[in-house]
C-alpha positions as CSV (number, residue, x, y, z in Angstrom):
1,M,3.2,19.0,-0.5
2,S,-0.2,18.6,-0.9
3,I,-1.4,15.1,-1.9
4,Q,-3.1,14.3,-5.1
5,W,-4.1,11.1,-4.5
6,K,-3.2,9.8,-7.9
7,G,-0.8,7.4,-9.7
8,V,1.3,4.4,-8.0
9,F,1.8,4.6,-4.7
10,P,4.4,1.4,-3.4
11,A,3.4,-0.2,0.0
12,L,7.1,-0.7,0.6
13,T,8.8,-4.0,1.9
14,T,10.8,-3.0,5.1
15,K,14.1,-4.6,4.6
16,F,15.8,-6.3,7.4
17,T,19.5,-7.8,8.2
18,A,20.4,-11.1,9.1
19,D,20.3,-9.6,12.8
20,D,17.0,-8.4,12.6
21,K,17.8,-4.7,12.5
22,I,16.2,-2.4,9.8
23,D,18.4,-2.7,6.9
24,F,18.4,1.1,5.5
25,E,21.1,0.7,2.8
26,L,19.0,-1.9,0.6
27,F,15.7,0.0,1.6
28,E,17.4,2.8,-0.1
29,K,18.2,0.7,-2.7
30,N,14.6,0.1,-3.5
31,L,13.0,3.3,-2.8
32,R,15.6,4.8,-5.4
33,A,14.4,2.0,-7.9
34,Q,10.5,3.0,-7.3
35,L,11.6,6.6,-7.7
36,D,13.4,6.4,-10.9
37,A,10.5,4.2,-12.4
38,G,8.5,7.7,-11.8
39,I,6.1,6.4,-8.4
40,N,3.5,9.1,-7.1
41,G,3.8,8.2,-3.7
42,V,5.4,5.7,-0.8
43,I,3.9,4.2,1.8
44,L,5.5,2.9,5.2
45,G,4.3,0.6,7.9
46,G,1.5,-1.3,6.1
47,S,0.8,-4.8,5.8
48,L,3.4,-5.7,3.2
49,G,5.9,-3.7,5.6
50,E,5.3,-6.2,8.9
51,A,3.8,-3.3,10.6
52,S,2.3,-5.8,13.5
53,T,6.2,-6.7,13.6
54,I,7.8,-3.0,14.1
55,E,8.3,-0.9,16.9
56,K,6.9,2.6,16.9
57,S,10.5,3.7,17.3
58,E,11.7,1.7,13.9
59,K,8.2,3.0,12.0
60,L,9.5,6.5,13.1
61,K,13.0,6.0,12.1
62,L,12.3,4.7,8.7
63,L,9.8,7.3,8.4
64,K,12.7,10.1,9.0
65,F,15.3,8.5,7.1
66,T,12.6,8.0,3.9
67,V,11.4,11.7,4.1
68,D,15.3,12.8,4.2
69,K,16.0,10.6,0.9
70,V,12.7,11.0,-0.8
71,A,13.5,15.3,-0.5
72,D,9.6,16.3,-1.3
73,K,10.2,14.5,-4.7
74,V,6.7,12.3,-4.1
75,P,4.5,12.8,-0.7
76,V,5.5,10.1,2.1
77,L,2.8,8.6,4.4
78,M,2.7,6.2,7.4
79,T,0.1,3.5,8.1
80,I,-1.8,3.8,11.2
81,A,-2.7,0.3,12.2
82,E,-3.5,0.6,16.2
83,G,-5.8,-1.5,18.2
84,S,-6.3,2.0,20.7
85,T,-7.4,5.1,19.3
86,K,-5.2,6.4,22.1
87,H,-2.4,4.8,20.1
88,A,-3.9,5.7,16.9
89,V,-3.7,9.2,17.7
90,N,0.1,9.4,19.6
91,L,1.4,7.6,16.5
92,A,-0.3,10.3,13.7
93,K,0.6,13.0,15.8
94,E,4.7,11.3,15.7
95,A,4.3,11.1,12.1
96,E,3.1,14.4,11.5
97,Q,6.4,15.2,13.8
98,T,8.7,13.2,11.8
99,G,7.8,14.7,8.3
100,A,4.7,12.5,7.3
101,M,2.5,13.7,4.4
102,G,-0.5,12.0,5.2
103,L,-1.6,8.8,7.1
104,L,-3.2,5.7,5.9
105,M,-5.4,4.6,8.2
106,L,-7.1,1.0,9.0
107,P,-9.9,0.7,11.5
108,P,-9.5,-0.6,15.1
109,M,-6.9,-3.9,15.1
110,R,-8.3,-6.9,17.0
111,Y,-11.8,-5.4,18.0
112,K,-14.5,-5.7,15.6
113,S,-16.0,-2.1,16.1
114,D,-19.6,-1.4,15.1
115,H,-21.0,1.6,12.7
116,R,-20.3,4.2,15.5
117,E,-17.3,3.0,16.9
118,T,-15.8,2.9,13.8
119,V,-16.6,6.0,12.3
120,T,-15.6,8.0,15.7
121,F,-12.2,6.0,15.5
122,F,-11.5,7.6,11.9
123,K,-12.7,11.1,13.2
124,T,-10.9,11.1,16.4
125,V,-8.1,11.0,14.4
126,A,-8.9,13.2,11.9
127,D,-9.4,15.9,14.8
128,A,-6.0,15.3,16.5
129,S,-4.4,15.6,13.6
130,P,-3.9,17.9,10.6
131,L,-2.7,15.3,7.8
132,P,-4.5,14.2,5.1
133,I,-6.2,10.6,5.6
134,M,-6.3,7.5,3.3
135,V,-9.4,5.1,4.8
136,Y,-7.8,1.8,4.2
137,N,-11.1,-0.8,3.3
138,N,-10.4,-4.0,3.4
139,P,-12.9,-6.3,5.2
140,I,-12.0,-9.5,3.9
141,D,-8.6,-9.4,6.1
142,Y,-9.8,-7.4,8.9
143,K,-12.8,-8.0,9.1
144,I,-14.4,-4.5,9.7
145,E,-16.0,-2.6,6.5
146,V,-16.0,0.8,6.1
147,T,-19.4,1.1,4.2
148,L,-21.0,3.9,2.3
149,D,-23.2,5.0,5.2
150,M,-20.0,5.2,7.5
151,F,-18.2,7.3,4.5
152,E,-21.5,9.5,4.1
153,E,-20.5,10.5,8.0
154,L,-16.6,10.9,7.3
155,A,-17.0,13.3,4.7
156,E,-17.3,16.1,7.3
157,K,-14.4,15.7,7.8
158,P,-12.1,17.1,5.2
159,T,-8.4,16.0,5.7
160,I,-10.1,12.1,5.1
161,Q,-9.8,12.6,1.5
162,S,-9.3,9.3,-0.2
163,V,-10.0,5.2,0.1
164,K,-7.8,2.4,-0.4
165,E,-9.9,0.2,-1.6
166,S,-9.8,-3.1,-0.9
167,T,-12.9,-5.0,-0.7
168,R,-12.4,-7.0,-3.7
169,D,-15.2,-6.0,-5.2
170,V,-15.0,-4.0,-8.3
171,S,-18.1,-2.6,-8.0
172,N,-18.0,-0.6,-4.7
173,V,-15.7,1.8,-7.5
174,T,-18.8,3.1,-9.0
175,R,-20.9,2.8,-5.8
176,M,-18.7,5.0,-4.2
177,Y,-18.8,7.6,-7.1
178,N,-22.4,7.0,-7.4
179,R,-23.0,8.4,-3.8
180,F,-19.9,10.8,-3.6
181,G,-19.2,12.2,-7.1
182,D,-15.2,13.0,-6.6
183,R,-15.6,13.6,-2.5
184,F,-13.6,10.7,-2.4
185,K,-10.3,9.8,-4.2
186,I,-10.3,6.1,-5.0
187,L,-7.1,4.2,-4.9
188,C,-7.1,0.1,-5.9
189,G,-5.7,-1.7,-3.0
190,V,-5.3,-5.5,-4.8
191,D,-2.9,-5.9,-7.4
192,T,-5.0,-8.5,-9.0
193,L,-8.1,-6.2,-9.8
194,A,-5.8,-2.9,-10.3
195,M,-6.6,-2.5,-14.2
196,E,-10.2,-3.4,-14.0
197,E,-10.7,-0.6,-11.2
198,L,-8.8,1.9,-13.1
199,A,-10.7,1.4,-16.0
200,L,-14.1,2.0,-14.0
201,G,-12.5,5.6,-12.8
202,A,-10.0,4.6,-9.8
203,D,-7.9,7.5,-9.6
204,G,-4.8,5.4,-8.0
205,W,-3.1,2.1,-7.4
206,I,-1.7,1.1,-3.8
207,A,0.5,-1.9,-5.1
208,G,2.8,-4.4,-3.8
209,L,4.6,-6.3,-6.5
210,V,5.5,-2.7,-7.6
211,C,8.8,-3.0,-4.9
212,A,9.8,-5.7,-7.2
213,F,8.4,-4.4,-10.8
214,P,8.0,-0.6,-10.6
215,K,8.5,0.1,-14.2
216,E,6.1,-2.5,-15.1
217,T,3.6,-1.2,-12.6
218,M,3.7,2.3,-13.8
219,A,3.1,1.4,-17.4
220,V,0.1,-0.5,-16.5
221,Y,-1.4,2.6,-14.7
222,Q,0.0,4.9,-17.2
223,L,-1.3,3.2,-20.1
224,T,-4.9,2.1,-18.9
225,K,-5.7,6.1,-17.5
226,A,-4.7,7.2,-21.1
227,G,-7.1,4.8,-22.7
228,K,-4.9,2.5,-24.1
229,I,-6.3,-0.5,-23.1
230,E,-4.8,-3.4,-25.6
231,E,-1.4,-2.1,-24.5
232,A,-1.8,-2.0,-20.8
233,L,-3.6,-5.6,-21.5
234,K,-0.7,-7.2,-23.0
235,I,1.3,-5.9,-19.8
236,Y,-1.1,-6.9,-17.6
237,R,-1.5,-10.4,-18.7
238,W,2.1,-11.0,-18.4
239,F,1.5,-9.7,-14.9
240,L,-1.1,-11.4,-13.4
241,P,0.9,-14.7,-12.1
242,L,2.8,-12.4,-10.6
243,L,0.4,-9.9,-9.3
244,E,-1.3,-12.9,-7.5
245,L,1.7,-13.4,-5.0
246,D,-0.2,-10.2,-3.5
247,I,-3.4,-12.1,-2.5
248,H,-2.0,-14.7,0.0
249,P,-1.3,-15.0,3.2
250,K,2.4,-14.9,2.9
251,F,2.3,-12.4,0.5
252,V,5.4,-10.6,2.6
253,Q,7.9,-13.7,1.9
254,Y,6.8,-13.9,-1.8
255,I,6.9,-10.5,-2.8
256,K,10.3,-10.4,-0.6
257,L,11.3,-13.2,-2.5
258,A,10.4,-11.4,-6.2
259,E,12.7,-8.4,-4.7
260,V,16.0,-10.7,-4.5
261,E,15.3,-12.2,-7.8
262,V,15.8,-8.7,-9.4
263,G,18.2,-7.3,-7.4
264,I,16.8,-4.8,-5.2
265,G,15.5,-6.6,-1.7
266,S,16.6,-9.5,0.4
267,E,14.6,-12.7,2.2
268,Y,14.9,-11.8,5.8
269,V,11.4,-11.3,7.3
270,R,10.5,-11.0,11.2
271,A,9.4,-13.4,13.4
272,P,6.5,-15.0,13.8
273,R,7.3,-15.0,9.5
274,L,9.8,-17.4,8.3
275,P,11.7,-17.0,5.0
276,L,9.8,-19.5,2.5
277,I,11.7,-23.7,2.6
278,G,11.1,-26.0,0.2
279,E,8.8,-27.3,-2.3
280,E,6.8,-23.7,-1.6
281,R,9.9,-21.7,-2.0
282,D,10.8,-23.7,-5.2
283,R,7.2,-23.3,-6.9
284,I,7.2,-19.6,-5.7
285,L,10.6,-19.5,-7.7
286,K,9.3,-20.7,-10.4
287,I,6.4,-18.0,-11.1
288,I,9.1,-15.0,-10.5
289,R,11.5,-16.6,-12.8
290,E,9.3,-17.6,-15.4
291,G,7.7,-13.6,-15.0
292,I,11.4,-11.9,-15.0
293,K,12.1,-14.4,-18.4
294,S,9.4,-13.2,-20.5
295,R,9.2,-10.0,-18.8
296,P,7.7,-7.4,-21.5
297,K,9.8,-4.9,-23.4
298,L,8.5,-1.5,-22.2
């Protein structure tokens, strides 16, 4: 299956049981809700998927499970978030063997690589794997910006095809189009900027709150791309307080709590993360429940 790089791609949370094992049954329940809503692809093992605390063997088991359940309905992408080029290459190869159809790839972790090192990192993985690659450009959280000059060099590799645009500068969408035309497909990676970037021409949305609200996420995407801006705005304005849960250091806990409230998730996270308690949990629950109570009729 080729990847079209457009539409909504949920960055799925990883579900855990009370004894810290992957909860495949609950994961499948959420996955079914995403597929029923008409999402266009799924991404595993990202930041929202708690990649930093999941063993490689767990990632590959989750990948195989997802590929089997999706049954070629949509592409399944594995996230590459490694500190070592060797580890990144190995995971890319194992992801391909396990059935991944593409890779979402971050710059090196834990080391602030320079221009030459960053470009070489991406190119090395591209040379080692035939899978199409989406570059994750998130200098706010990961301290390395993939600049336009870097993309100029990465354009030499045909399998580097798209970007998860998370610079939080909406004008970067226009800069990319002005420089490269449609060479790279652009998917917004920040929930609170999604409608804005879609209106500027972004091809898709790598979404977080979609994990709890798949139908509403799809509605915003479809209406915006159809030019029905007023209709999309009504949903987006309702959605924004919930979407803002995606831009906090505890976004994993916040989004998992939202999944609980709509019946397709659990609050279990993997340490050092801990479930929310006290005033913070009450405050986030209030936002979620107010959103559910005023949920728009689609």
